[in-house]
CHARMM internal coordinates of N, CA and C (Angstrom, degrees):
IC EDIT
DIST 1 N 1 CA 1.4572
DIST 1 CA 1 C 1.5326
ANGL 1 N 1 CA 1 C 108.23
DIST 1 C 2 N 1.3137
ANGL 1 CA 1 C 2 N 117.40
DIHE 1 N 1 CA 1 C 2 N 131.22
DIST 2 N 2 CA 1.4617
ANGL 1 C 2 N 2 CA 118.20
DIHE 1 CA 1 C 2 N 2 CA 179.40
DIST 2 CA 2 C 1.5265
ANGL 2 N 2 CA 2 C 110.54
DIHE 1 C 2 N 2 CA 2 C -75.94
DIST 2 C 3 N 1.3172
ANGL 2 CA 2 C 3 N 115.34
DIHE 2 N 2 CA 2 C 3 N 168.13
DIST 3 N 3 CA 1.4657
ANGL 2 C 3 N 3 CA 121.28
DIHE 2 CA 2 C 3 N 3 CA -173.21
DIST 3 CA 3 C 1.5368
ANGL 3 N 3 CA 3 C 112.55
DIHE 2 C 3 N 3 CA 3 C -63.87
DIST 3 C 4 N 1.3310
ANGL 3 CA 3 C 4 N 117.90
DIHE 3 N 3 CA 3 C 4 N -40.81
DIST 4 N 4 CA 1.4663
ANGL 3 C 4 N 4 CA 120.14
DIHE 3 CA 3 C 4 N 4 CA 179.72
DIST 4 CA 4 C 1.5233
ANGL 4 N 4 CA 4 C 111.02
DIHE 3 C 4 N 4 CA 4 C -63.36
DIST 4 C 5 N 1.3150
ANGL 4 CA 4 C 5 N 117.09
DIHE 4 N 4 CA 4 C 5 N -41.62
DIST 5 N 5 CA 1.4741
ANGL 4 C 5 N 5 CA 121.48
DIHE 4 CA 4 C 5 N 5 CA 178.78
DIST 5 CA 5 C 1.5236
ANGL 5 N 5 CA 5 C 110.48
DIHE 4 C 5 N 5 CA 5 C -65.42
DIST 5 C 6 N 1.3165
ANGL 5 CA 5 C 6 N 116.59
DIHE 5 N 5 CA 5 C 6 N -43.89
DIST 6 N 6 CA 1.4685
ANGL 5 C 6 N 6 CA 121.00
DIHE 5 CA 5 C 6 N 6 CA 179.84
DIST 6 CA 6 C 1.5233
ANGL 6 N 6 CA 6 C 110.52
DIHE 5 C 6 N 6 CA 6 C -61.60
DIST 6 C 7 N 1.3243
ANGL 6 CA 6 C 7 N 116.79
DIHE 6 N 6 CA 6 C 7 N -41.64
DIST 7 N 7 CA 1.4664
ANGL 6 C 7 N 7 CA 120.55
DIHE 6 CA 6 C 7 N 7 CA 178.08
DIST 7 CA 7 C 1.5208
ANGL 7 N 7 CA 7 C 111.04
DIHE 6 C 7 N 7 CA 7 C -64.61
DIST 7 C 8 N 1.3455
ANGL 7 CA 7 C 8 N 116.35
DIHE 7 N 7 CA 7 C 8 N -43.17
DIST 8 N 8 CA 1.4646
ANGL 7 C 8 N 8 CA 120.39
DIHE 7 CA 7 C 8 N 8 CA 179.14
DIST 8 CA 8 C 1.5296
ANGL 8 N 8 CA 8 C 110.33
DIHE 7 C 8 N 8 CA 8 C -60.45
DIST 8 C 9 N 1.3129
ANGL 8 CA 8 C 9 N 117.21
DIHE 8 N 8 CA 8 C 9 N -48.69
DIST 9 N 9 CA 1.4666
ANGL 8 C 9 N 9 CA 121.37
DIHE 8 CA 8 C 9 N 9 CA -177.99
DIST 9 CA 9 C 1.5241
ANGL 9 N 9 CA 9 C 110.17
DIHE 8 C 9 N 9 CA 9 C -61.15
DIST 9 C 10 N 1.3162
ANGL 9 CA 9 C 10 N 117.01
DIHE 9 N 9 CA 9 C 10 N -46.77
DIST 10 N 10 CA 1.4655
ANGL 9 C 10 N 10 CA 121.17
DIHE 9 CA 9 C 10 N 10 CA -178.77
DIST 10 CA 10 C 1.5268
ANGL 10 N 10 CA 10 C 111.05
DIHE 9 C 10 N 10 CA 10 C -60.71
DIST 10 C 11 N 1.3291
ANGL 10 CA 10 C 11 N 116.64
DIHE 10 N 10 CA 10 C 11 N -49.23
DIST 11 N 11 CA 1.4617
ANGL 10 C 11 N 11 CA 120.43
DIHE 10 CA 10 C 11 N 11 CA -178.40
DIST 11 CA 11 C 1.5238
ANGL 11 N 11 CA 11 C 112.15
DIHE 10 C 11 N 11 CA 11 C -69.01
DIST 11 C 12 N 1.3392
ANGL 11 CA 11 C 12 N 117.05
DIHE 11 N 11 CA 11 C 12 N -42.36
DIST 12 N 12 CA 1.4668
ANGL 11 C 12 N 12 CA 120.59
DIHE 11 CA 11 C 12 N 12 CA -178.57
DIST 12 CA 12 C 1.5231
ANGL 12 N 12 CA 12 C 110.61
DIHE 11 C 12 N 12 CA 12 C -62.62
DIST 12 C 13 N 1.3220
ANGL 12 CA 12 C 13 N 117.55
DIHE 12 N 12 CA 12 C 13 N -44.45
DIST 13 N 13 CA 1.4633
ANGL 12 C 13 N 13 CA 119.78
DIHE 12 CA 12 C 13 N 13 CA -179.68
DIST 13 CA 13 C 1.5209
ANGL 13 N 13 CA 13 C 111.10
DIHE 12 C 13 N 13 CA 13 C -61.23
DIST 13 C 14 N 1.3030
ANGL 13 CA 13 C 14 N 117.50
DIHE 13 N 13 CA 13 C 14 N -45.59
DIST 14 N 14 CA 1.4638
ANGL 13 C 14 N 14 CA 120.70
DIHE 13 CA 13 C 14 N 14 CA -179.90
DIST 14 CA 14 C 1.5170
ANGL 14 N 14 CA 14 C 112.31
DIHE 13 C 14 N 14 CA 14 C -64.80
DIST 14 C 15 N 1.3167
ANGL 14 CA 14 C 15 N 116.54
DIHE 14 N 14 CA 14 C 15 N -45.45
DIST 15 N 15 CA 1.4627
ANGL 14 C 15 N 15 CA 120.12
DIHE 14 CA 14 C 15 N 15 CA -177.04
DIST 15 CA 15 C 1.5232
ANGL 15 N 15 CA 15 C 112.17
DIHE 14 C 15 N 15 CA 15 C -69.57
DIST 15 C 16 N 1.3296
ANGL 15 CA 15 C 16 N 117.37
DIHE 15 N 15 CA 15 C 16 N -41.32
DIST 16 N 16 CA 1.4651
ANGL 15 C 16 N 16 CA 119.92
DIHE 15 CA 15 C 16 N 16 CA 179.38
DIST 16 CA 16 C 1.5196
ANGL 16 N 16 CA 16 C 110.24
DIHE 15 C 16 N 16 CA 16 C -66.80
DIST 16 C 17 N 1.3235
ANGL 16 CA 16 C 17 N 117.22
DIHE 16 N 16 CA 16 C 17 N -43.04
DIST 17 N 17 CA 1.4669
ANGL 16 C 17 N 17 CA 119.36
DIHE 16 CA 16 C 17 N 17 CA 177.90
DIST 17 CA 17 C 1.5259
ANGL 17 N 17 CA 17 C 111.62
DIHE 16 C 17 N 17 CA 17 C -62.00
DIST 17 C 18 N 1.3285
ANGL 17 CA 17 C 18 N 117.10
DIHE 17 N 17 CA 17 C 18 N -38.57
DIST 18 N 18 CA 1.4744
ANGL 17 C 18 N 18 CA 121.16
DIHE 17 CA 17 C 18 N 18 CA 177.28
DIST 18 CA 18 C 1.5300
ANGL 18 N 18 CA 18 C 110.12
DIHE 17 C 18 N 18 CA 18 C -65.64
DIST 18 C 19 N 1.3352
ANGL 18 CA 18 C 19 N 116.97
DIHE 18 N 18 CA 18 C 19 N -41.57
DIST 19 N 19 CA 1.4643
ANGL 18 C 19 N 19 CA 120.77
DIHE 18 CA 18 C 19 N 19 CA 178.77
DIST 19 CA 19 C 1.5242
ANGL 19 N 19 CA 19 C 110.87
DIHE 18 C 19 N 19 CA 19 C -64.59
DIST 19 C 20 N 1.3324
ANGL 19 CA 19 C 20 N 117.03
DIHE 19 N 19 CA 19 C 20 N -42.25
DIST 20 N 20 CA 1.4641
ANGL 19 C 20 N 20 CA 120.44
DIHE 19 CA 19 C 20 N 20 CA 178.71
DIST 20 CA 20 C 1.5243
ANGL 20 N 20 CA 20 C 111.05
DIHE 19 C 20 N 20 CA 20 C -62.61
DIST 20 C 21 N 1.3125
ANGL 20 CA 20 C 21 N 116.65
DIHE 20 N 20 CA 20 C 21 N -41.01
DIST 21 N 21 CA 1.4636
ANGL 20 C 21 N 21 CA 120.66
DIHE 20 CA 20 C 21 N 21 CA 177.59
DIST 21 CA 21 C 1.5284
ANGL 21 N 21 CA 21 C 110.08
DIHE 20 C 21 N 21 CA 21 C -61.61
DIST 21 C 22 N 1.3245
ANGL 21 CA 21 C 22 N 116.49
DIHE 21 N 21 CA 21 C 22 N -44.68
DIST 22 N 22 CA 1.4657
ANGL 21 C 22 N 22 CA 120.19
DIHE 21 CA 21 C 22 N 22 CA -179.73
DIST 22 CA 22 C 1.5245
ANGL 22 N 22 CA 22 C 111.51
DIHE 21 C 22 N 22 CA 22 C -65.52
DIST 22 C 23 N 1.3224
ANGL 22 CA 22 C 23 N 117.95
DIHE 22 N 22 CA 22 C 23 N -36.47
DIST 23 N 23 CA 1.4668
ANGL 22 C 23 N 23 CA 120.74
DIHE 22 CA 22 C 23 N 23 CA 176.89
DIST 23 CA 23 C 1.5283
ANGL 23 N 23 CA 23 C 109.99
DIHE 22 C 23 N 23 CA 23 C -64.63
DIST 23 C 24 N 1.3249
ANGL 23 CA 23 C 24 N 116.65
DIHE 23 N 23 CA 23 C 24 N -40.93
DIST 24 N 24 CA 1.4721
ANGL 23 C 24 N 24 CA 119.34
DIHE 23 CA 23 C 24 N 24 CA 175.91
DIST 24 CA 24 C 1.5231
ANGL 24 N 24 CA 24 C 110.83
DIHE 23 C 24 N 24 CA 24 C -60.91
DIST 24 C 25 N 1.3267
ANGL 24 CA 24 C 25 N 116.91
DIHE 24 N 24 CA 24 C 25 N -39.14
DIST 25 N 25 CA 1.4632
ANGL 24 C 25 N 25 CA 120.77
DIHE 24 CA 24 C 25 N 25 CA 178.13
DIST 25 CA 25 C 1.5296
ANGL 25 N 25 CA 25 C 111.44
DIHE 24 C 25 N 25 CA 25 C -65.11
DIST 25 C 26 N 1.3324
ANGL 25 CA 25 C 26 N 116.49
DIHE 25 N 25 CA 25 C 26 N -36.02
DIST 26 N 26 CA 1.4703
ANGL 25 C 26 N 26 CA 119.70
DIHE 25 CA 25 C 26 N 26 CA 174.89
DIST 26 CA 26 C 1.5170
ANGL 26 N 26 CA 26 C 109.08
DIHE 25 C 26 N 26 CA 26 C -61.66
DIST 26 C 27 N 1.3347
ANGL 26 CA 26 C 27 N 117.27
DIHE 26 N 26 CA 26 C 27 N -40.91
DIST 27 N 27 CA 1.4574
ANGL 26 C 27 N 27 CA 121.58
DIHE 26 CA 26 C 27 N 27 CA 177.32
DIST 27 CA 27 C 1.5202
ANGL 27 N 27 CA 27 C 112.12
DIHE 26 C 27 N 27 CA 27 C -58.91
DIST 27 C 28 N 1.3197
ANGL 27 CA 27 C 28 N 117.14
DIHE 27 N 27 CA 27 C 28 N -33.14
DIST 28 N 28 CA 1.4612
ANGL 27 C 28 N 28 CA 120.72
DIHE 27 CA 27 C 28 N 28 CA 178.25
DIST 28 CA 28 C 1.5288
ANGL 28 N 28 CA 28 C 112.18
DIHE 27 C 28 N 28 CA 28 C -63.46
DIST 28 C 29 N 1.3219
ANGL 28 CA 28 C 29 N 117.64
DIHE 28 N 28 CA 28 C 29 N -21.21
DIST 29 N 29 CA 1.4652
ANGL 28 C 29 N 29 CA 121.44
DIHE 28 CA 28 C 29 N 29 CA 178.76
DIST 29 CA 29 C 1.5263
ANGL 29 N 29 CA 29 C 112.09
DIHE 28 C 29 N 29 CA 29 C -68.92
DIST 29 C 30 N 1.3189
ANGL 29 CA 29 C 30 N 118.04
DIHE 29 N 29 CA 29 C 30 N -7.90
DIST 30 N 30 CA 1.4630
ANGL 29 C 30 N 30 CA 121.75
DIHE 29 CA 29 C 30 N 30 CA -178.48
DIST 30 CA 30 C 1.5259
ANGL 30 N 30 CA 30 C 112.67
DIHE 29 C 30 N 30 CA 30 C -74.80
DIST 30 C 31 N 1.3063
ANGL 30 CA 30 C 31 N 118.03
DIHE 30 N 30 CA 30 C 31 N -5.94
DIST 31 N 31 CA 1.4610
ANGL 30 C 31 N 31 CA 122.66
DIHE 30 CA 30 C 31 N 31 CA -178.90
DIST 31 CA 31 C 1.5362
ANGL 31 N 31 CA 31 C 109.84
DIHE 30 C 31 N 31 CA 31 C -71.94
DIST 31 C 32 N 1.3356
ANGL 31 CA 31 C 32 N 116.30
DIHE 31 N 31 CA 31 C 32 N 99.57
DIST 32 N 32 CA 1.4739
ANGL 31 C 32 N 32 CA 120.40
DIHE 31 CA 31 C 32 N 32 CA -177.64
DIST 32 CA 32 C 1.5306
ANGL 32 N 32 CA 32 C 112.68
DIHE 31 C 32 N 32 CA 32 C -67.74
DIST 32 C 33 N 1.3171
ANGL 32 CA 32 C 33 N 118.11
DIHE 32 N 32 CA 32 C 33 N -18.01
DIST 33 N 33 CA 1.4627
ANGL 32 C 33 N 33 CA 120.60
DIHE 32 CA 32 C 33 N 33 CA 176.69
DIST 33 CA 33 C 1.5313
ANGL 33 N 33 CA 33 C 110.94
DIHE 32 C 33 N 33 CA 33 C -71.25
DIST 33 C 34 N 1.3335
ANGL 33 CA 33 C 34 N 116.01
DIHE 33 N 33 CA 33 C 34 N -24.97
DIST 34 N 34 CA 1.4600
ANGL 33 C 34 N 34 CA 120.38
DIHE 33 CA 33 C 34 N 34 CA -177.12
DIST 34 CA 34 C 1.5277
ANGL 34 N 34 CA 34 C 113.18
DIHE 33 C 34 N 34 CA 34 C -106.18
DIST 34 C 35 N 1.3340
ANGL 34 CA 34 C 35 N 117.62
DIHE 34 N 34 CA 34 C 35 N -22.53
DIST 35 N 35 CA 1.4592
ANGL 34 C 35 N 35 CA 121.47
DIHE 34 CA 34 C 35 N 35 CA -172.72
DIST 35 CA 35 C 1.5187
ANGL 35 N 35 CA 35 C 111.25
DIHE 34 C 35 N 35 CA 35 C -135.20
DIST 35 C 36 N 1.3151
ANGL 35 CA 35 C 36 N 115.20
DIHE 35 N 35 CA 35 C 36 N 152.34
DIST 36 N 36 CA 1.4562
ANGL 35 C 36 N 36 CA 121.98
DIHE 35 CA 35 C 36 N 36 CA 174.70
DIST 36 CA 36 C 1.5261
ANGL 36 N 36 CA 36 C 108.05
DIHE 35 C 36 N 36 CA 36 C -115.27
DIST 36 C 37 N 1.3195
ANGL 36 CA 36 C 37 N 116.82
DIHE 36 N 36 CA 36 C 37 N 126.87
DIST 37 N 37 CA 1.4556
ANGL 36 C 37 N 37 CA 120.85
DIHE 36 CA 36 C 37 N 37 CA -179.52
DIST 37 CA 37 C 1.5177
ANGL 37 N 37 CA 37 C 109.33
DIHE 36 C 37 N 37 CA 37 C -153.04
DIST 37 C 38 N 1.3273
ANGL 37 CA 37 C 38 N 114.94
DIHE 37 N 37 CA 37 C 38 N 160.98
DIST 38 N 38 CA 1.4562
ANGL 37 C 38 N 38 CA 120.66
DIHE 37 CA 37 C 38 N 38 CA 179.37
DIST 38 CA 38 C 1.5278
ANGL 38 N 38 CA 38 C 109.90
DIHE 37 C 38 N 38 CA 38 C -106.97
DIST 38 C 39 N 1.3163
ANGL 38 CA 38 C 39 N 115.78
DIHE 38 N 38 CA 38 C 39 N 166.29
DIST 39 N 39 CA 1.4610
ANGL 38 C 39 N 39 CA 120.10
DIHE 38 CA 38 C 39 N 39 CA 174.97
DIST 39 CA 39 C 1.5315
ANGL 39 N 39 CA 39 C 110.22
DIHE 38 C 39 N 39 CA 39 C -60.85
DIST 39 C 40 N 1.3161
ANGL 39 CA 39 C 40 N 116.40
DIHE 39 N 39 CA 39 C 40 N -35.04
DIST 40 N 40 CA 1.4644
ANGL 39 C 40 N 40 CA 120.28
DIHE 39 CA 39 C 40 N 40 CA 178.94
DIST 40 CA 40 C 1.5294
ANGL 40 N 40 CA 40 C 110.80
DIHE 39 C 40 N 40 CA 40 C -65.32
DIST 40 C 41 N 1.3371
ANGL 40 CA 40 C 41 N 117.73
DIHE 40 N 40 CA 40 C 41 N -38.06
DIST 41 N 41 CA 1.4652
ANGL 40 C 41 N 41 CA 120.75
DIHE 40 CA 40 C 41 N 41 CA 175.97
DIST 41 CA 41 C 1.5268
ANGL 41 N 41 CA 41 C 110.49
DIHE 40 C 41 N 41 CA 41 C -58.26
DIST 41 C 42 N 1.3232
ANGL 41 CA 41 C 42 N 116.08
DIHE 41 N 41 CA 41 C 42 N -45.00
DIST 42 N 42 CA 1.4614
ANGL 41 C 42 N 42 CA 121.46
DIHE 41 CA 41 C 42 N 42 CA -178.48
DIST 42 CA 42 C 1.5286
ANGL 42 N 42 CA 42 C 110.48
DIHE 41 C 42 N 42 CA 42 C -64.92
DIST 42 C 43 N 1.3414
ANGL 42 CA 42 C 43 N 116.36
DIHE 42 N 42 CA 42 C 43 N -42.59
DIST 43 N 43 CA 1.4672
ANGL 42 C 43 N 43 CA 119.98
DIHE 42 CA 42 C 43 N 43 CA 177.64
DIST 43 CA 43 C 1.5195
ANGL 43 N 43 CA 43 C 110.69
DIHE 42 C 43 N 43 CA 43 C -60.30
DIST 43 C 44 N 1.3342
ANGL 43 CA 43 C 44 N 117.90
DIHE 43 N 43 CA 43 C 44 N -42.07
DIST 44 N 44 CA 1.4660
ANGL 43 C 44 N 44 CA 121.63
DIHE 43 CA 43 C 44 N 44 CA 179.69
DIST 44 CA 44 C 1.5235
ANGL 44 N 44 CA 44 C 111.36
DIHE 43 C 44 N 44 CA 44 C -63.47
DIST 44 C 45 N 1.3210
ANGL 44 CA 44 C 45 N 116.40
DIHE 44 N 44 CA 44 C 45 N -42.54
DIST 45 N 45 CA 1.4645
ANGL 44 C 45 N 45 CA 120.40
DIHE 44 CA 44 C 45 N 45 CA 179.42
DIST 45 CA 45 C 1.5219
ANGL 45 N 45 CA 45 C 110.13
DIHE 44 C 45 N 45 CA 45 C -59.57
DIST 45 C 46 N 1.3415
ANGL 45 CA 45 C 46 N 116.62
DIHE 45 N 45 CA 45 C 46 N -50.81
DIST 46 N 46 CA 1.4537
ANGL 45 C 46 N 46 CA 119.40
DIHE 45 CA 45 C 46 N 46 CA -175.04
DIST 46 CA 46 C 1.5189
ANGL 46 N 46 CA 46 C 113.10
DIHE 45 C 46 N 46 CA 46 C -74.55
DIST 46 C 47 N 1.3269
ANGL 46 CA 46 C 47 N 118.31
DIHE 46 N 46 CA 46 C 47 N -28.68
DIST 47 N 47 CA 1.4704
ANGL 46 C 47 N 47 CA 119.91
DIHE 46 CA 46 C 47 N 47 CA 172.85
DIST 47 CA 47 C 1.5216
ANGL 47 N 47 CA 47 C 109.89
DIHE 46 C 47 N 47 CA 47 C -64.71
DIST 47 C 48 N 1.3347
ANGL 47 CA 47 C 48 N 117.09
DIHE 47 N 47 CA 47 C 48 N -43.71
DIST 48 N 48 CA 1.4646
ANGL 47 C 48 N 48 CA 120.68
DIHE 47 CA 47 C 48 N 48 CA -179.75
DIST 48 CA 48 C 1.5246
ANGL 48 N 48 CA 48 C 111.00
DIHE 47 C 48 N 48 CA 48 C -64.09
DIST 48 C 49 N 1.3285
ANGL 48 CA 48 C 49 N 117.22
DIHE 48 N 48 CA 48 C 49 N -43.44
DIST 49 N 49 CA 1.4636
ANGL 48 C 49 N 49 CA 120.57
DIHE 48 CA 48 C 49 N 49 CA 178.76
DIST 49 CA 49 C 1.5296
ANGL 49 N 49 CA 49 C 110.76
DIHE 48 C 49 N 49 CA 49 C -63.85
DIST 49 C 50 N 1.3235
ANGL 49 CA 49 C 50 N 116.61
DIHE 49 N 49 CA 49 C 50 N -44.57
DIST 50 N 50 CA 1.4622
ANGL 49 C 50 N 50 CA 121.10
DIHE 49 CA 49 C 50 N 50 CA 179.75
DIST 50 CA 50 C 1.5294
ANGL 50 N 50 CA 50 C 110.64
DIHE 49 C 50 N 50 CA 50 C -62.29
DIST 50 C 51 N 1.3225
ANGL 50 CA 50 C 51 N 116.36
DIHE 50 N 50 CA 50 C 51 N -45.60
DIST 51 N 51 CA 1.4695
ANGL 50 C 51 N 51 CA 121.36
DIHE 50 CA 50 C 51 N 51 CA -179.19
DIST 51 CA 51 C 1.5307
ANGL 51 N 51 CA 51 C 110.25
DIHE 50 C 51 N 51 CA 51 C -60.09
DIST 51 C 52 N 1.3204
ANGL 51 CA 51 C 52 N 117.29
DIHE 51 N 51 CA 51 C 52 N -44.67
DIST 52 N 52 CA 1.4560
ANGL 51 C 52 N 52 CA 120.34
DIHE 51 CA 51 C 52 N 52 CA -178.13
DIST 52 CA 52 C 1.5231
ANGL 52 N 52 CA 52 C 111.59
DIHE 51 C 52 N 52 CA 52 C -69.21
DIST 52 C 53 N 1.3278
ANGL 52 CA 52 C 53 N 117.24
DIHE 52 N 52 CA 52 C 53 N -36.58
DIST 53 N 53 CA 1.4522
ANGL 52 C 53 N 53 CA 120.57
DIHE 52 CA 52 C 53 N 53 CA 176.88
DIST 53 CA 53 C 1.5329
ANGL 53 N 53 CA 53 C 110.58
DIHE 52 C 53 N 53 CA 53 C -65.44
DIST 53 C 54 N 1.3244
ANGL 53 CA 53 C 54 N 117.08
DIHE 53 N 53 CA 53 C 54 N -42.02
DIST 54 N 54 CA 1.4640
ANGL 53 C 54 N 54 CA 120.62
DIHE 53 CA 53 C 54 N 54 CA 177.10
DIST 54 CA 54 C 1.5260
ANGL 54 N 54 CA 54 C 111.22
DIHE 53 C 54 N 54 CA 54 C -63.39
DIST 54 C 55 N 1.3206
ANGL 54 CA 54 C 55 N 117.67
DIHE 54 N 54 CA 54 C 55 N -38.18
DIST 55 N 55 CA 1.4651
ANGL 54 C 55 N 55 CA 120.87
DIHE 54 CA 54 C 55 N 55 CA 177.69
DIST 55 CA 55 C 1.5264
ANGL 55 N 55 CA 55 C 110.33
DIHE 54 C 55 N 55 CA 55 C -64.31
DIST 55 C 56 N 1.3285
ANGL 55 CA 55 C 56 N 116.61
DIHE 55 N 55 CA 55 C 56 N -43.83
DIST 56 N 56 CA 1.4632
ANGL 55 C 56 N 56 CA 120.01
DIHE 55 CA 55 C 56 N 56 CA 178.80
DIST 56 CA 56 C 1.5294
ANGL 56 N 56 CA 56 C 110.01
DIHE 55 C 56 N 56 CA 56 C -62.34
DIST 56 C 57 N 1.3413
ANGL 56 CA 56 C 57 N 117.12
DIHE 56 N 56 CA 56 C 57 N -43.35
DIST 57 N 57 CA 1.4620
ANGL 56 C 57 N 57 CA 120.49
DIHE 56 CA 56 C 57 N 57 CA 178.16
DIST 57 CA 57 C 1.5219
ANGL 57 N 57 CA 57 C 111.08
DIHE 56 C 57 N 57 CA 57 C -60.58
DIST 57 C 58 N 1.3185
ANGL 57 CA 57 C 58 N 117.53
DIHE 57 N 57 CA 57 C 58 N -39.53
DIST 58 N 58 CA 1.4613
ANGL 57 C 58 N 58 CA 120.31
DIHE 57 CA 57 C 58 N 58 CA -178.16
DIST 58 CA 58 C 1.5261
ANGL 58 N 58 CA 58 C 111.24
DIHE 57 C 58 N 58 CA 58 C -65.34
DIST 58 C 59 N 1.3163
ANGL 58 CA 58 C 59 N 116.96
DIHE 58 N 58 CA 58 C 59 N -29.26
DIST 59 N 59 CA 1.4621
ANGL 58 C 59 N 59 CA 119.91
DIHE 58 CA 58 C 59 N 59 CA 178.40
DIST 59 CA 59 C 1.5275
ANGL 59 N 59 CA 59 C 110.83
DIHE 58 C 59 N 59 CA 59 C -68.47
DIST 59 C 60 N 1.3211
ANGL 59 CA 59 C 60 N 117.19
DIHE 59 N 59 CA 59 C 60 N -21.91
DIST 60 N 60 CA 1.4520
ANGL 59 C 60 N 60 CA 121.80
DIHE 59 CA 59 C 60 N 60 CA 174.92
DIST 60 CA 60 C 1.5279
ANGL 60 N 60 CA 60 C 110.81
DIHE 59 C 60 N 60 CA 60 C -93.80
DIST 60 C 61 N 1.3452
ANGL 60 CA 60 C 61 N 116.95
DIHE 60 N 60 CA 60 C 61 N 3.23
DIST 61 N 61 CA 1.4513
ANGL 60 C 61 N 61 CA 121.18
DIHE 60 CA 60 C 61 N 61 CA 178.20
DIST 61 CA 61 C 1.5129
ANGL 61 N 61 CA 61 C 113.97
DIHE 60 C 61 N 61 CA 61 C 82.58
DIST 61 C 62 N 1.3436
ANGL 61 CA 61 C 62 N 118.15
DIHE 61 N 61 CA 61 C 62 N 21.32
DIST 62 N 62 CA 1.4602
ANGL 61 C 62 N 62 CA 120.84
DIHE 61 CA 61 C 62 N 62 CA -175.81
DIST 62 CA 62 C 1.5149
ANGL 62 N 62 CA 62 C 115.17
DIHE 61 C 62 N 62 CA 62 C -103.81
DIST 62 C 63 N 1.3033
ANGL 62 CA 62 C 63 N 119.24
DIHE 62 N 62 CA 62 C 63 N -10.99
DIST 63 N 63 CA 1.4504
ANGL 62 C 63 N 63 CA 120.06
DIHE 62 CA 62 C 63 N 63 CA -173.69
DIST 63 CA 63 C 1.5123
ANGL 63 N 63 CA 63 C 109.47
DIHE 62 C 63 N 63 CA 63 C -153.49
DIST 63 C 64 N 1.3098
ANGL 63 CA 63 C 64 N 116.43
DIHE 63 N 63 CA 63 C 64 N 165.91
DIST 64 N 64 CA 1.4586
ANGL 63 C 64 N 64 CA 121.02
DIHE 63 CA 63 C 64 N 64 CA 177.25
DIST 64 CA 64 C 1.5220
ANGL 64 N 64 CA 64 C 108.30
DIHE 63 C 64 N 64 CA 64 C -113.84
DIST 64 C 65 N 1.3188
ANGL 64 CA 64 C 65 N 116.10
DIHE 64 N 64 CA 64 C 65 N 106.24
DIST 65 N 65 CA 1.4567
ANGL 64 C 65 N 65 CA 122.80
DIHE 64 CA 64 C 65 N 65 CA 180.00
DIST 65 CA 65 C 1.5029
ANGL 65 N 65 CA 65 C 108.22
DIHE 64 C 65 N 65 CA 65 C -139.82
DIST 65 C 66 N 1.3223
ANGL 65 CA 65 C 66 N 116.68
DIHE 65 N 65 CA 65 C 66 N 158.53
DIST 66 N 66 CA 1.4493
ANGL 65 C 66 N 66 CA 118.61
DIHE 65 CA 65 C 66 N 66 CA 178.15
DIST 66 CA 66 C 1.5103
ANGL 66 N 66 CA 66 C 110.46
DIHE 65 C 66 N 66 CA 66 C -140.06
DIST 66 C 67 N 1.3136
ANGL 66 CA 66 C 67 N 114.42
DIHE 66 N 66 CA 66 C 67 N 147.03
DIST 67 N 67 CA 1.4506
ANGL 66 C 67 N 67 CA 121.51
DIHE 66 CA 66 C 67 N 67 CA 173.32
DIST 67 CA 67 C 1.5022
ANGL 67 N 67 CA 67 C 114.99
DIHE 66 C 67 N 67 CA 67 C 76.58
DIST 67 C 68 N 1.3195
ANGL 67 CA 67 C 68 N 114.41
DIHE 67 N 67 CA 67 C 68 N 155.83
DIST 68 N 68 CA 1.4499
ANGL 67 C 68 N 68 CA 122.13
DIHE 67 CA 67 C 68 N 68 CA 176.21
DIST 68 CA 68 C 1.5207
ANGL 68 N 68 CA 68 C 106.99
DIHE 67 C 68 N 68 CA 68 C -145.92
DIST 68 C 69 N 1.3160
ANGL 68 CA 68 C 69 N 115.81
DIHE 68 N 68 CA 68 C 69 N 143.19
DIST 69 N 69 CA 1.4478
ANGL 68 C 69 N 69 CA 119.23
DIHE 68 CA 68 C 69 N 69 CA 179.21
DIST 69 CA 69 C 1.5156
ANGL 69 N 69 CA 69 C 108.71
DIHE 68 C 69 N 69 CA 69 C -143.86
DIST 69 C 70 N 1.3162
ANGL 69 CA 69 C 70 N 115.91
DIHE 69 N 69 CA 69 C 70 N 153.83
DIST 70 N 70 CA 1.4477
ANGL 69 C 70 N 70 CA 119.96
DIHE 69 CA 69 C 70 N 70 CA 175.18
DIST 70 CA 70 C 1.5085
ANGL 70 N 70 CA 70 C 109.01
DIHE 69 C 70 N 70 CA 70 C -68.70
DIST 70 C 71 N 1.3212
ANGL 70 CA 70 C 71 N 115.67
DIHE 70 N 70 CA 70 C 71 N 149.78
DIST 71 N 71 CA 1.4524
ANGL 70 C 71 N 71 CA 121.30
DIHE 70 CA 70 C 71 N 71 CA -178.04
DIST 71 CA 71 C 1.5204
ANGL 71 N 71 CA 71 C 110.53
DIHE 70 C 71 N 71 CA 71 C -87.22
DIST 71 C 72 N 1.3351
ANGL 71 CA 71 C 72 N 116.20
DIHE 71 N 71 CA 71 C 72 N 133.74
DIST 72 N 72 CA 1.4588
ANGL 71 C 72 N 72 CA 123.14
DIHE 71 CA 71 C 72 N 72 CA 174.28
DIST 72 CA 72 C 1.5116
ANGL 72 N 72 CA 72 C 108.52
DIHE 71 C 72 N 72 CA 72 C -145.97
DIST 72 C 73 N 1.3151
ANGL 72 CA 72 C 73 N 116.42
DIHE 72 N 72 CA 72 C 73 N 140.20
DIST 73 N 73 CA 1.4711
ANGL 72 C 73 N 73 CA 119.84
DIHE 72 CA 72 C 73 N 73 CA 175.33
DIST 73 CA 73 C 1.5034
ANGL 73 N 73 CA 73 C 109.99
DIHE 72 C 73 N 73 CA 73 C -82.27
END
COOR INIT
IC SEED 1 N 1 CA 1 C
IC BUILD
């Protein structure tokens, strides 16, 4: 394996695993006994995640998306 490929694999595995962990943590916010949220809050969260995922895909040439913004409820 060449050095660029090895670096890509190492970084991609770490970053994707970290992202998956964080997504699972977002899922933990669904506990209504511990948190108060509206349907609109949930829509905003998933729109932001979807938008950012589409932007990342477009950087690999897989999708057509534009713009990026910080997430805020």
